[in-house]
C-alpha positions as a Markdown table, in Angstrom:
| # | Residue | x | y | z |
|---|---|---|---|---|
| 1 | Met | -0.1 | -18.4 | -40.7 |
| 2 | Gly | 3.3 | -17.3 | -39.5 |
| 3 | Glu | 2.0 | -13.8 | -38.5 |
| 4 | Lys | -0.9 | -15.2 | -36.3 |
| 5 | Lys | 1.6 | -17.6 | -34.4 |
| 6 | Arg | 4.1 | -14.6 | -34.0 |
| 7 | Lys | 1.3 | -12.7 | -32.2 |
| 8 | Glu | 0.3 | -15.4 | -29.9 |
| 9 | Glu | 3.8 | -15.9 | -28.8 |
| 10 | Thr | 4.4 | -12.0 | -28.2 |
| 11 | Lys | 1.2 | -11.8 | -26.1 |
| 12 | Ser | 1.8 | -9.7 | -23.1 |
| 13 | Ile | 1.8 | -11.7 | -19.9 |
| 14 | Phe | 1.5 | -9.9 | -16.5 |
| 15 | Val | 3.5 | -11.0 | -13.4 |
| 16 | Phe | 0.4 | -10.8 | -11.2 |
| 17 | Gly | -3.3 | -11.7 | -11.6 |
| 18 | Lys | -6.1 | -9.3 | -11.4 |
| 19 | Lys | -6.9 | -10.5 | -7.7 |
| 20 | Asn | -3.2 | -9.6 | -6.8 |
| 21 | Tyr | -3.4 | -6.0 | -8.2 |
| 22 | Lys | -6.8 | -5.3 | -6.4 |
| 23 | Phe | -5.1 | -6.5 | -3.0 |
| 24 | Met | -1.9 | -4.4 | -3.9 |
| 25 | Phe | -4.1 | -1.2 | -4.3 |
| 26 | Ile | -5.9 | -1.8 | -1.1 |
| 27 | Gly | -2.6 | -2.2 | 0.6 |
| 28 | Leu | -1.3 | 1.0 | -1.0 |
| 29 | Ala | -4.4 | 2.8 | 0.2 |
| 30 | Cys | -3.8 | 1.5 | 3.8 |
| 31 | Leu | -0.2 | 2.7 | 3.6 |
| 32 | Ala | -1.2 | 6.1 | 2.2 |
| 33 | Leu | -4.0 | 6.5 | 5.0 |
| 34 | Gly | -1.5 | 5.5 | 7.8 |
| 35 | Phe | 0.9 | 8.1 | 6.7 |
| 36 | Ile | -1.8 | 10.9 | 6.4 |
| 37 | Leu | -2.8 | 10.1 | 10.0 |
| 38 | Met | 0.7 | 10.2 | 11.2 |
| 39 | Ala | 1.2 | 13.6 | 9.6 |
| 40 | Gly | 0.9 | 16.9 | 11.5 |
| 41 | Gly | 0.8 | 17.8 | 15.2 |
| 42 | Gly | 3.9 | 20.0 | 14.9 |
| 43 | Ser | 4.2 | 23.5 | 16.0 |
| 44 | Asp | 4.7 | 26.6 | 14.0 |
| 45 | Asp | 7.0 | 28.1 | 16.4 |
| 46 | Pro | 10.0 | 26.0 | 17.5 |
| 47 | Asn | 10.2 | 27.5 | 20.8 |
| 48 | Val | 6.7 | 26.3 | 21.7 |
| 49 | Phe | 5.9 | 22.7 | 22.6 |
| 50 | Asn | 2.7 | 21.2 | 21.1 |
| 51 | Pro | 1.7 | 18.0 | 23.2 |
| 52 | Glu | -0.5 | 17.1 | 20.0 |
| 53 | Ile | 2.5 | 15.4 | 18.6 |
| 54 | Phe | 2.0 | 12.6 | 21.2 |
| 55 | His | -1.9 | 11.9 | 20.4 |
| 56 | Trp | -3.1 | 8.3 | 20.3 |
| 57 | Arg | -3.8 | 8.6 | 16.6 |
| 58 | Arg | -0.1 | 9.3 | 15.6 |
| 59 | Ile | 1.3 | 7.0 | 18.3 |
| 60 | Arg | -0.9 | 3.9 | 18.1 |
| 61 | Leu | -3.4 | 4.1 | 15.2 |
| 62 | Ala | -1.3 | 5.3 | 12.3 |
| 63 | Pro | 1.6 | 2.8 | 12.8 |
| 64 | Ala | -1.0 | -0.1 | 13.3 |
| 65 | Ile | -2.5 | 0.9 | 9.9 |
| 66 | Ile | 0.7 | 1.0 | 8.2 |
| 67 | Leu | 1.7 | -2.3 | 9.5 |
| 68 | Ile | -1.6 | -3.7 | 8.2 |
| 69 | Gly | -1.0 | -2.2 | 4.9 |
| 70 | Phe | 2.4 | -3.8 | 4.7 |
| 71 | Gly | 0.8 | -7.2 | 5.5 |
| 72 | Ile | -1.9 | -6.8 | 2.8 |
| 73 | Glu | 1.0 | -6.0 | 0.4 |
| 74 | Ile | 2.9 | -9.1 | 1.3 |
| 75 | Tyr | -0.3 | -11.3 | 1.1 |
| 76 | Ala | -1.0 | -9.7 | -2.6 |
| 77 | Ile | 2.5 | -10.8 | -3.7 |
| 78 | Leu | 2.4 | -14.3 | -2.4 |
| 79 | Leu | -1.2 | -14.8 | -3.4 |
| 80 | Asn | -1.7 | -17.5 | -6.0 |
| 81 | Pro | -4.4 | -15.9 | -8.4 |
| 82 | Asp | -5.0 | -19.5 | -10.0 |
| 83 | Lys | -6.8 | -20.9 | -6.9 |
C-alpha cells in the first residue's frame, strides 16, 4: 500500500505538454532553416569582393524565417496545453 502511494507521488511531471513540444520542434526547425539560408556567400580570396553576400535570400528571407521561428517558440512556451 505504501509503495504504490510513493510511486504515484514520484511520477514524473513534464513542464510542457505534448502540443508545446511539437510547436517547439517546429520553431527550432524554422530557426535552423533560417541560419542555413543565411550561411555562405563569402569569398575564398579576401582580396576579391563577392556580391552574392547581398543576395535577397540572406538579407530578407533568412532573417524573416528566423523571426518567425522565434515567434513560434514564444507561442509554444505560452501555449496552455489543457485547452
